[in-house]
C-alpha positions as CSV (number, residue, x, y, z in Angstrom):
1,M,-20.6,9.9,-17.3
2,A,-17.0,10.2,-16.3
3,K,-13.8,10.4,-18.3
4,V,-11.4,7.6,-17.5
5,L,-7.8,6.8,-18.4
6,I,-6.7,3.2,-18.6
7,V,-3.0,2.2,-18.1
8,E,-2.6,-1.5,-18.8
9,D,0.3,-3.2,-20.7
10,E,-1.7,-6.4,-21.6
11,F,-3.6,-5.6,-24.8
12,I,-6.4,-8.1,-24.3
13,I,-7.0,-7.0,-20.7
14,A,-6.9,-3.3,-21.7
15,A,-9.4,-3.9,-24.5
16,H,-11.7,-5.9,-22.2
17,L,-11.5,-3.2,-19.5
18,R,-12.2,-0.5,-22.1
19,T,-15.3,-2.3,-23.3
20,I,-16.6,-2.7,-19.8
21,V,-16.0,1.0,-18.8
22,E,-17.6,2.3,-22.0
23,G,-20.5,-0.2,-21.6
24,L,-21.1,1.4,-18.1
25,G,-21.6,4.7,-19.8
26,H,-18.2,6.3,-19.2
27,E,-15.7,7.8,-21.7
28,V,-12.2,6.3,-22.0
29,I,-9.9,9.2,-23.0
30,G,-7.1,6.8,-23.8
31,V,-5.3,3.6,-23.2
32,A,-1.6,3.6,-22.3
33,D,0.7,0.6,-21.8
34,R,3.6,2.5,-20.1
35,A,3.8,5.2,-17.4
36,T,5.7,7.5,-19.8
37,E,2.9,7.2,-22.4
38,A,0.3,7.9,-19.8
39,L,2.1,11.0,-18.6
40,A,2.5,12.3,-22.1
41,L,-1.2,11.7,-22.8
42,L,-2.3,13.6,-19.7
43,R,0.1,16.5,-20.4
44,G,-1.4,16.9,-23.8
45,A,-5.0,16.5,-22.8
46,A,-7.4,19.4,-23.2
47,E,-9.4,18.1,-20.2
48,L,-8.1,15.8,-17.4
49,P,-10.1,12.6,-16.7
50,A,-11.9,12.1,-13.5
51,L,-10.1,8.8,-12.7
52,A,-7.3,6.5,-13.8
53,L,-7.3,2.7,-13.8
54,L,-3.7,1.7,-13.3
55,D,-2.1,-1.7,-13.7
56,I,0.6,-2.1,-11.1
57,T,3.0,-4.2,-13.3
58,L,4.0,-2.1,-16.2
59,R,6.9,-2.3,-18.7
60,G,9.5,0.5,-18.4
61,E,11.3,2.2,-15.5
62,L,8.1,3.2,-13.7
63,D,5.5,0.7,-12.5
64,G,1.9,1.5,-11.7
65,I,2.6,2.5,-8.1
66,D,5.4,4.9,-9.2
67,L,3.0,6.3,-11.8
68,A,0.3,6.8,-9.2
69,S,2.6,9.0,-7.2
70,R,3.3,11.1,-10.3
71,L,-0.4,11.4,-11.1
72,R,-1.2,12.6,-7.6
73,A,1.7,15.1,-7.5
74,E,1.4,16.5,-11.0
75,F,-2.3,16.3,-11.8
76,G,-4.1,15.6,-8.5
77,L,-5.6,12.7,-10.3
78,P,-7.3,10.0,-8.3
79,F,-6.8,6.3,-9.3
80,V,-7.8,2.7,-8.8
81,F,-5.2,-0.1,-9.1
82,V,-5.9,-3.0,-11.4
83,T,-3.6,-6.0,-10.8
84,S,-3.3,-9.7,-10.5
85,L,-1.0,-9.2,-7.5
86,A,-2.7,-9.4,-4.1
87,D,0.2,-10.5,-1.9
88,A,0.8,-8.7,1.4
89,V,4.0,-6.9,0.2
90,T,2.3,-5.5,-3.0
91,V,-0.8,-4.4,-1.1
92,A,1.2,-2.7,1.6
93,R,3.2,-0.8,-1.0
94,A,0.1,0.1,-2.9
95,K,-1.6,1.4,0.2
96,Q,1.1,4.0,0.6
97,A,0.0,5.5,-2.7
98,R,-3.5,6.0,-1.3
99,P,-5.6,4.6,-4.2
100,L,-9.4,4.8,-4.2
101,G,-9.8,1.1,-4.9
102,Y,-8.0,-2.1,-5.7
103,L,-9.4,-4.2,-8.5
104,V,-8.0,-7.8,-8.7
105,K,-7.7,-9.6,-12.0
106,P,-9.6,-11.5,-13.3
107,F,-12.5,-9.1,-12.9
108,D,-16.0,-9.0,-14.2
109,E,-18.3,-6.2,-15.2
110,Q,-20.0,-6.0,-11.8
111,E,-16.7,-5.7,-10.0
112,V,-15.5,-2.9,-12.3
113,F,-18.9,-1.2,-11.9
114,V,-18.6,-1.2,-8.1
115,A,-15.0,0.0,-8.1
116,L,-15.8,2.9,-10.4
117,E,-18.9,3.9,-8.5
118,M,-17.1,3.9,-5.1
119,A,-14.1,5.7,-6.5
120,L,-16.1,8.4,-8.3
121,A,-18.4,8.9,-5.3
122,A,-15.3,9.5,-3.2
123,T,-14.2,12.3,-5.6
124,E,-17.5,14.1,-5.6
125,T,-18.1,17.3,-3.6
126,P,-21.5,18.8,-2.8
127,S,-20.8,22.0,-4.8
128,T,-19.9,20.2,-8.0
129,N,-22.1,17.1,-8.0
130,P,-24.9,17.2,-5.5
131,A,-26.8,14.3,-7.0
132,P,-26.7,11.3,-4.7
133,T,-26.4,7.7,-5.9
134,L,-29.6,6.9,-4.2
135,D,-32.5,9.2,-4.4
136,A,-36.1,9.0,-3.1
137,T,-39.6,10.1,-3.9
138,P,-42.6,9.6,-1.6
139,T,-43.6,6.4,-3.4
140,S,-40.3,5.0,-4.7
141,L,-36.6,4.8,-4.6
142,F,-34.3,5.5,-7.5
143,V,-31.3,3.1,-7.7
144,R,-28.4,3.3,-10.0
145,D,-28.4,0.2,-12.3
146,R,-25.2,0.4,-14.5
147,K,-25.9,3.2,-17.0
148,Q,-29.1,4.6,-15.6
149,L,-31.2,5.3,-12.5
150,V,-34.1,2.9,-12.2
151,R,-37.2,3.6,-10.2
152,V,-38.3,0.9,-7.7
153,D,-41.7,1.4,-6.3
154,F,-42.1,0.7,-2.6
155,A,-45.2,-1.4,-3.4
156,D,-42.9,-3.8,-5.5
157,I,-40.3,-4.4,-2.8
158,C,-40.7,-7.6,-0.9
159,W,-37.6,-7.6,1.2
160,L,-34.1,-6.0,1.5
161,E,-30.9,-7.7,2.3
162,A,-27.6,-6.1,3.6
163,D,-24.1,-7.1,2.6
164,G,-21.7,-4.7,4.2
165,N,-22.0,-1.3,2.6
166,Y,-24.4,-2.7,-0.1
167,T,-28.1,-3.3,0.0
168,T,-30.0,-5.6,-2.3
169,M,-33.7,-5.0,-2.9
170,H,-35.7,-8.0,-3.9
171,T,-38.9,-7.2,-5.8
172,C,-42.0,-9.2,-6.1
173,L,-41.5,-9.2,-9.9
174,G,-38.3,-11.2,-9.5
175,F,-35.9,-8.3,-10.1
176,R,-33.0,-7.5,-7.8
177,Y,-31.3,-4.1,-7.5
178,T,-28.1,-3.5,-5.5
179,A,-27.5,0.0,-4.1
180,V,-24.1,1.2,-2.8
181,A,-25.6,2.1,0.6
182,A,-25.8,0.5,4.0
183,L,-29.1,-1.0,5.1
184,K,-29.7,1.7,7.6
185,Q,-29.3,4.4,4.9
186,V,-32.0,2.7,2.8
187,E,-34.2,2.1,5.8
188,E,-34.3,5.8,6.4
189,R,-35.8,6.2,2.9
190,L,-38.6,3.6,3.4
191,P,-42.1,4.4,4.7
192,P,-42.0,3.0,8.3
193,A,-45.7,2.1,8.2
194,D,-45.0,-0.4,5.4
195,F,-41.5,-1.8,6.2
196,L,-39.9,-3.3,9.3
197,R,-36.4,-4.4,10.1
198,I,-36.6,-7.9,11.5
199,H,-32.9,-8.8,11.6
200,K,-29.6,-6.8,11.5
201,S,-29.4,-7.8,7.8
202,Y,-33.0,-7.8,6.7
203,I,-36.0,-5.5,6.2
204,V,-39.3,-6.9,5.0
205,A,-42.5,-5.4,3.6
206,L,-45.1,-6.2,6.2
207,N,-47.9,-6.8,3.8
208,K,-45.8,-9.4,1.9
209,I,-45.4,-11.7,4.9
210,T,-47.4,-14.8,4.4
211,A,-46.3,-16.9,7.4
212,L,-44.4,-16.7,10.7
213,S,-42.8,-19.8,12.0
214,G,-40.5,-19.6,15.1
215,Q,-37.6,-17.3,14.2
216,T,-38.4,-17.0,10.5
217,V,-41.0,-15.2,8.3
218,V,-42.0,-16.3,4.8
219,V,-42.0,-13.7,2.1
220,E,-42.7,-14.7,-1.5
221,G,-41.7,-18.3,-0.6
222,Q,-38.4,-17.1,0.9
223,H,-37.7,-17.9,4.6
224,I,-36.1,-14.9,6.2
225,P,-34.6,-15.0,9.7
226,V,-36.0,-12.9,12.5
227,G,-33.5,-11.7,15.1
228,R,-34.4,-12.2,18.7
229,A,-34.1,-8.5,19.5
230,Y,-36.5,-7.7,16.6
231,H,-39.2,-10.4,17.4
232,P,-41.3,-8.4,19.8
233,A,-41.5,-5.4,17.4
234,L,-42.6,-7.8,14.6
235,L,-45.3,-9.4,16.7
236,S,-46.6,-5.9,17.7
237,R,-47.0,-5.0,14.0
238,L,-48.9,-8.1,13.0
239,N,-52.6,-8.3,13.4
240,L,-52.6,-11.4,15.5
241,L,-55.8,-13.4,16.3
242,S,-55.0,-15.6,19.3
243,N,-56.6,-19.0,19.6
244,S,-58.9,-19.2,22.6
245,P,-59.7,-22.5,24.4
246,N,-63.3,-23.7,24.0
């Protein structure tokens, strides 16, 4: 659980954001609608938050980007911008403040979850928080699912799919879990005897393959592409019985 400060001058959005953040298991230490209010709250706080969520457009003399500079200089506090502005000029100015993320309105719970996880992970150090987001045991992976770590048994995984720095595990029970980790990182945690990468974006459980047709395999009714470079390795791992002429 992390302590979070919200600075947002639209009441409905601030309330919605607070509900999401608290629903994800974090503590909101306060909600401010102006930069001056946020600074006063922090100066009087017994304990600083781990992160601030800052709206860029704020009432008063200081906007969110101005406030971000004050937070970094006075408190060393990391922050994520929350804004409806995504134009090139605003983004360029925001980049100068070095935020840990940029959350564009309207947002949903999953987007807030990812922004918080990425930002909080960037602030962790091995000496203060050695626990990784993704952990492994000999027979399973533990994946963060919102407020808790969920165990996913290797035997239940049918295939894994990459999307940039995220990996989604598709289980045979119909559940999906997305880890903030690249496919290669997850691959290193899997037993190589049971799983094989068949494409730059896919890993499959070998015993879940029910058919192979051309450049695709079928796993639980799902057709998954096989990259040309991975095809020979796949064939070598399958127990093929070649048809012989009579």
